[in-house]
C-alpha positions in Angstrom: -32.4 -0.6 65.4 -34.1 -2.0 62.3 -35.3 1.4 61.2 -31.8 2.9 61.5 -30.3 0.0 59.6 -32.9 0.4 56.8 -32.1 4.1 56.5 -28.4 3.2 56.4 -29.0 0.7 53.6 -31.0 3.3 51.6 -28.2 5.8 52.0 -25.6 3.3 51.0 -27.6 2.2 47.9 -28.0 5.8 46.9 -24.3 6.3 47.2 -23.5 3.2 45.1 -26.1 4.3 42.5 -24.6 7.8 42.4 -21.0 6.4 42.0 -22.1 4.1 39.2 -23.8 7.0 37.4 -20.6 9.0 37.7 -18.5 6.1 36.3 -21.0 5.6 33.4 -20.8 9.3 32.7 -17.0 9.2 32.4 -17.3 6.1 30.3 -19.8 7.7 27.9 -17.5 10.6 27.5 -14.7 8.3 26.8 -16.7 6.3 24.2 -17.5 9.5 22.3 -13.8 10.5 22.5 -13.0 7.2 20.8 -15.6 7.8 18.1 -14.2 11.3 17.6 -10.6 9.9 17.4 -9.6 11.8 20.5 -7.8 8.8 22.0 -5.7 10.4 24.7 -8.8 12.1 26.1 -10.6 8.8 25.9 -7.9 7.1 27.9 -8.2 9.7 30.6 -12.0 9.4 30.8 -11.9 5.7 31.1 -9.1 6.0 33.8 -11.7 7.9 35.9 -14.5 5.4 35.1 -12.3 2.4 36.0 -11.1 4.1 39.3 -14.8 4.2 40.4 -15.9 0.8 38.9 -13.0 -1.6 38.2 -15.4 -4.5 37.5 -16.9 -3.2 34.2 -15.6 -5.2 31.2 -16.6 -2.5 28.7 -14.6 0.2 30.4 -11.4 -1.8 30.0 -12.4 -2.8 26.4 -12.8 0.8 25.3 -9.7 2.0 27.0 -7.9 -0.8 25.2 -9.3 0.5 21.9 -8.1 4.0 22.7 -4.6 2.8 23.6 -4.4 0.6 20.5 -5.2 3.7 18.4 -2.4 5.5 20.1 -0.1 2.7 18.9 0.4 1.4 22.5 -0.5 -2.2 21.7 1.2 -3.7 24.7 -1.0 -1.6 27.1 -4.0 -2.2 25.0 -3.6 -6.0 25.3 -3.4 -5.6 29.1 -6.8 -3.9 29.0 -8.3 -6.4 26.7 -7.0 -9.2 29.0 -8.9 -7.6 31.9 -12.0 -7.1 29.9 -12.0 -10.7 28.8 -11.5 -11.9 32.4 -14.6 -9.9 33.4 -16.6 -10.9 30.3 -15.5 -13.7 28.0 -18.5 -13.4 25.6 -17.4 -10.1 23.8 -16.1 -11.3 20.4 -14.8 -7.8 19.7 -12.4 -8.0 22.7 -10.8 -11.2 21.3 -10.8 -9.7 17.8 -9.1 -6.4 18.8 -6.6 -8.2 21.1 -5.8 -10.4 18.1 -5.2 -7.3 16.0 -2.8 -5.8 18.6 -0.9 -9.1 18.8 -0.8 -9.2 15.0 0.9 -5.7 14.8 3.3 -6.9 17.6 4.1 -9.9 15.4 2.8 -12.4 18.0 1.1 -14.2 15.1 0.3 -17.6 16.6 -1.3 -16.0 19.6 -3.2 -13.6 17.4 -4.6 -16.5 15.4 -6.0 -18.1 18.6 -7.8 -14.8 19.4 -9.3 -14.7 15.9 -10.4 -18.3 16.3 -12.2 -17.4 19.5 -13.7 -14.3 18.0 -15.1 -16.4 15.1 -16.4 -19.0 17.5 -18.4 -16.2 19.2 -19.6 -14.5 16.0 -19.1 -16.4 12.8 -20.3 -13.7 10.4 -17.8 -10.9 11.4 -15.7 -10.4 8.3 -12.7 -8.7 9.9 -11.9 -11.7 12.1 -11.5 -13.9 9.0 -9.5 -11.2 7.1 -7.1 -10.6 10.0 -6.7 -14.4 10.5 -6.0 -14.6 6.8 -3.3 -11.8 7.1 -1.8 -13.7 10.0 -1.6 -17.0 8.0 -0.1 -15.1 5.1 2.6 -13.7 7.4 3.7 -17.2 8.5 3.5 -18.5 4.9 0.4 -20.7 5.4 -1.0 -19.6 2.1 -3.8 -22.2 1.7 -5.2 -21.2 5.1 -4.7 -17.5 4.3 -6.7 -17.8 1.0 -9.5 -19.7 2.6 -9.9 -17.0 5.3 -9.6 -14.1 2.9 -12.2 -15.7 0.6 -14.6 -16.0 3.5 -13.9 -12.5 4.8 -14.4 -11.0 1.3 -17.6 -13.0 0.8 -18.9 -11.4 4.0 -17.6 -7.9 3.0 -17.0 -7.7 -0.7 -16.0 -4.0 -0.6 -12.9 -4.3 1.6 -10.0 -2.9 -0.3 -7.4 -4.1 2.3 -8.8 -7.7 2.0 -8.3 -7.7 -1.7 -4.7 -6.4 -1.6 -3.7 -8.9 1.1 -5.2 -11.7 -1.0 -3.3 -10.3 -4.0 -0.1 -10.5 -2.1 -0.7 -14.1 -1.3 -1.5 -14.8 -4.9 1.8 -13.1 -5.9 3.7 -15.3 -3.4 2.1 -18.4 -4.8 2.8 -17.5 -8.5 -0.8 -16.7 -9.4 -0.2 -13.4 -11.2 -3.6 -13.2 -13.0 -5.5 -13.6 -9.7 -3.2 -11.1 -8.1 -3.8 -8.6 -10.9 -7.6 -9.0 -10.5 -7.5 -8.4 -6.7 -5.1 -5.5 -7.1 -7.6 -3.9 -9.5 -10.4 -4.4 -6.9 -8.2 -3.0 -4.1 -7.5 0.2 -6.2 -11.2 0.5 -6.9 -12.3 0.4 -3.3 -9.2 2.1 -1.8 -7.2 4.1 -4.3 -5.1 5.7 -1.5 -3.5 2.3 -0.7 -0.3 2.2 -2.8 0.0 -1.5 -2.3 -2.7 -2.0 -4.9 -0.6 -0.3 -7.6 2.6 -2.0 -6.4 1.1 -5.5 -6.6 -0.6 -4.7 -9.9 2.8 -3.6 -11.2 4.4 -6.8 -10.1 1.6 -8.9 -11.7 2.0 -6.9 -15.0 5.8 -7.5 -14.9 5.3 -11.2 -14.4 3.0 -11.2 -17.4 5.6 -9.2 -19.4 3.5 -6.0 -19.6 6.6 -4.0 -18.8 5.3 -0.6 -19.8 2.2 -1.1 -17.7 4.4 -2.2 -14.8 6.5 0.9 -15.1 3.4 3.1 -15.1 2.2 1.5 -11.8 5.6 1.6 -10.1 5.8 5.2 -11.0 2.4 5.9 -9.3 3.8 4.2 -6.2 7.0 6.3 -6.3 5.1 9.5 -6.9 2.9 8.8 -3.9 5.9 7.7 -1.7 9.2 8.9 -3.2 11.3 6.9 -0.6 9.8 3.6 -1.6 13.1 1.9 -2.3 11.5 -1.5 -3.3 9.3 0.2 -6.0 12.3 2.1 -7.3 14.4 -1.1 -7.5 11.5 -3.0 -9.2 11.0 -0.2 -11.8 14.8 -0.2 -12.5 14.6 -4.0 -13.1 11.7 -3.6 -15.5 13.5 -0.8 -17.4 16.5 -3.1 -17.7 14.2 -5.7 -19.3 13.1 -3.0 -21.8 16.8 -2.0 -22.3 15.9 1.5 -21.2 19.4 2.5 -20.0 18.6 6.1 -19.2 15.5 5.1 -17.1 17.3 2.2 -15.3 20.4 4.3 -14.5 18.2 7.2 -13.3 16.5 4.8 -10.9 19.9 3.3 -9.8 21.1 6.9 -9.0 17.9 7.4 -6.9 18.7 4.2 -5.0 22.2 5.3 -4.2 20.8 8.7 -3.0 18.6 6.8 -0.5 21.7 5.0 0.9 21.6 1.8 -1.1 25.0 0.1 -1.6 26.6 0.5 -5.0 26.1 -2.4 -7.4 29.2 -3.3 -9.5 27.2 -4.5 -12.5 25.0 -1.4 -12.5 28.1 0.9 -12.0 29.7 -0.7 -15.1 26.4 -0.6 -17.1 25.7 3.1 -16.3 29.3 4.3 -16.8 29.7 2.4 -20.1 29.6 4.7 -23.1 
């Protein structure tokens, strides 16, 4: 009887080992799909891994990442929740759940996740940066600046960090600081039009109207339907008494469906 039982245990252990290997194989494929930005394929691979082994926190974590990159943040959060229940020591799970909550505008809850991520790993710059973005969204500007300062100290080449701090500086009336950060944002990430937009606003506040127009024009050339940039350029051109330029921008605004403005109608039709 003992011998038969021993053989049975060996056979069972071999089966478990084989199943775990299969689950890990699917998970490894999924992880490479995530790295290769093939997110739907990643989800499908992790589905198979989880079906075999639903107790592995990393399987849920990586599937959550894939879903988040497919803009399915609600489903991503469900996977992060399960991952955290299985292993509450992974700072990245808290961080990424916070990011998904941030994009869903669940700001207060996102901040709590960034708090937890920082408590688990205090030198991860993105946790501070996203907590700073979150504080900025709810107009807690002092807290936002403190976190953005820390995040940029840890990662001084983060263009997104600089532009978000520049936005906070604009909101708090610090145009010089906003200009400096916008410059850095453009240097590290010239494709982000927000850098040019904030630099233009800072220039306008400092009465460098021609410089502001140049930057607003860059924004509009990169994104022709940016109504706010068109409106801001129009306002600057009015300050310069450039009737032709201001009325041209006003016409663009109407073409994008903006309501007619009585004062601009009279100004542009006046001979």
